[in-house]
C-alpha positions, 0 to 999 in steps of 0.5 A, a space after each residue: 508481776 506484783 502490784 501493777 497499777 497498785 493492785 494487779 498481780 499478773 502471771 504470764 507463761 510463755 512456753 519455750 516451744 511456742 513462737 507466740 502468745 496473745 495477751 487480752 483483757 479489758 482496758 485498765 489491767 495493764 497490757 500496754 504497761 506490761 509490754 513497756 516494762 518488758 521492753 525497758 528491761 531489755 537492751 538497752 536497759 531503760 531505767 528511766 522508763 522503768 521508774 515511771 511505770 506503776 509496779 512494785 516488782 517483776 520477776 522474769 524466769 528464762 528457759 535457761 534457768 536464769 532469773 531476773 528480778 526488778 524491785 522498785 522503791 525497795 528501802 534497802 536500795 541505796 541511791 546512786 547519787 545524793 539528791 537535793 533535799 527538796 528532790 524526790 528519788 526512786 530506787 530500783 534494784 536489779 537482781 540476777 541469778 544464773 544456774 552457774 552460781 547460787 548467789 544473786 548479782 545485784 545492782 541498784 539504780 537511784 534516780 533523782 526527781 528534781 533538777 532545779 539548778 540544771 533545768 535551764 542548761 537542759 533546755 539549751 542542749 535538748 528539745 525539752 522544756 520544763 512545765 512542772 516539778 516532774 513534767 517536761 514537754 518534748 518538742 521532738 515528740 510533741 508530748 509531755 514526759 517525766 524527767 526520767 524519760 528525758 534521761 532515757 531519750 536524751 541522756 547521751 546528748 547531755 554534756 558532762 557537766 549536766 549528766 548524772 553520775 552513776 555507779 557502773 553495772 556489774 559486768 555479769 548483769 550488763 552482759 545478760 541484759 545486752 543479750 535481751 533483744 526486745 523490740 516494741 511496736 507501739 500503738 502510735 506507729 505512724 510518727 517517728 519520735 526517735 531523735 536524729 543526730 545533731 548537725 550543729 546543736 541537738 535541739 536544732 536537728 531533732 524533730 518528728 516525721 512520718 514513719 512511712 517516709 522514714 521507712 521508704 528512705 530506709 529501704 532505699 539505703 538498704 537497696 543501695 548497700 545490697 547493690 554495693 556489696 554485690 558489686 564488690 563481690 562481682 568485681 572480685 570474682 570477675 577479676 579472678 575468673 580467667 585464671 580459675 577457668 584455666 586451672 579448673 580440672 574438676 569433674 563436670 556435672 551432667 548436662 541436665 544439672 547444668 541446664 536446671 541450675 541455669 533456669 533456677 538462676 534466671 528465675 531468681 534474676 526475675 525475682 530480683 528485678 521485681 524488687 529493683 535489685 537487678 536490671 529487668 532488661 538484662 535477659 538470659 542467653 539461649 543455650 545450644 541444644 547440646 553442650 560441648 565439654 569446654 562449654 560445660 566447663 565455662 558455663 559451670 564456673 559461670 553458674 558457681 560465680 553467679 550463685 555467689 553474686 546473687 547470694 548477696 541479695 538473698 536475705 533482702 529478697 526474701 523479706 521484700 518478697 514477703 512484704 510485697 506478697 502480704 501488702 498487695 493481697 491487702 491493698 485495693 486498687 493499688 500495688 506496692 512496688 520497690 524502686 531503688 531510687 525511691 524506696 517504697 512506691 505505690 502505683 494505682 490500677 490506672 497507672 498513677 503514682 501515689 505518695 506512700 504518705 497519702 495512703 489511708 490510715 489503715 494502709 499506712 498502719 499495715 505497711 509500717 507494722 510489716 516493714 518494722 517487723 521485717 527490717 527492725 525486729 531482732 533475729 533471735 529476739 522478742 517482739 512485742 506488738 501493742 494493739 495491732 488492730 488499730 485502723 485495720 479492717 476486720 478481714 486484715 485482723 483475721 489474717 494478722 497472726 498468720 502473716 506475722 508467723 510467716 515474717 517471724 519464720 523469715 526473720 527469726 523472732 518470737 512475739 507477744 501480741 496485746 489485743 482487744 480484737 477477737 478477730 485477731 485471736 481467732 482460732 488461737 485461743 489456746 495461745 491466749 493469756 487473759 489479764 483480768 481484774 480478778 488477778 488482784 494481789 
């Protein structure tokens, strides 16, 4: 990266054989900005956010030989539309080179800084209010942002008369960017700033809420979807069970294999009951000491069907089990539970139910971070975690990387952590990349 914050030329190596690296360094060297730039260059491409970050150029080199360059304010970059005479514009050039071709695929993005004539119309359609030449207050997030960030957040809600016309991105570049699945977990984790779809007008329906409540509702939805999928699978298998039983003439396995598989499925049912995916009152039957051939035939087909039915829960069960294991090893005097009607449920040691939003700041940060990684991080993608130590106890920080590695293995992602905490780095100093003031261009 060239001239980050006008002075730093950072170089980061993330070996393809490593599952994570750690960025560390003093305040002011641009750790957060680096993560934001990596995220903004992924899918969906956030040109507006890139425009607000203070850098000259960045080059991403991938393990498959592809190279992506982003060059800001390149004099050779033409604007996508003609700005008003009093407007300032930022030009950004994207260049992609792949091993299959020697030439570069290029695309230029020009963003206008002033929109005097459209300002009043924008406030009608969006939850934003203009404060200055390039400063807007976002009522949804309760923060001040630039015009470029307004475009990134709410461009799809703008009417055609207000939307800005842009040249289409070359197909090869668009397809490449679409494959860059990058998820950023920011330092502000407890509030939701993403807009919800409007009921009547965009402005009326946008607002902020706490992440713990949002994730609890998300979990309730996921449980309902998993139960619905299981019900569809069960109905189809049950409908055809009689005919398949009559027609079955396969060689049966040994009786001990049948009993072993039956015990394994009963154990799985108990795990599913723990996360509210099965009725815990549904008990198992007691098998006779010796099975007749017809009983083996019936039971084996039943077990094969049960395997298919229970498999609809596997991915969700693995993630929920890991969430419960990690959280309940951290929380004091309380336990996290899963309830199909409530989503996330917290119960104290004396049996009182506690609203998840009433957890301490540190407990909420831990819960939100882990849930986000388990259910929002893209499989096969890259996760960026900014200052995970916020509000976390020292002992939690010491276990952080171990916990995230276990989650990354279940979900299937690689990750970059930016931190000031020596407790998080711990014994992983070999994975740490120092961003220091000495790396100035």
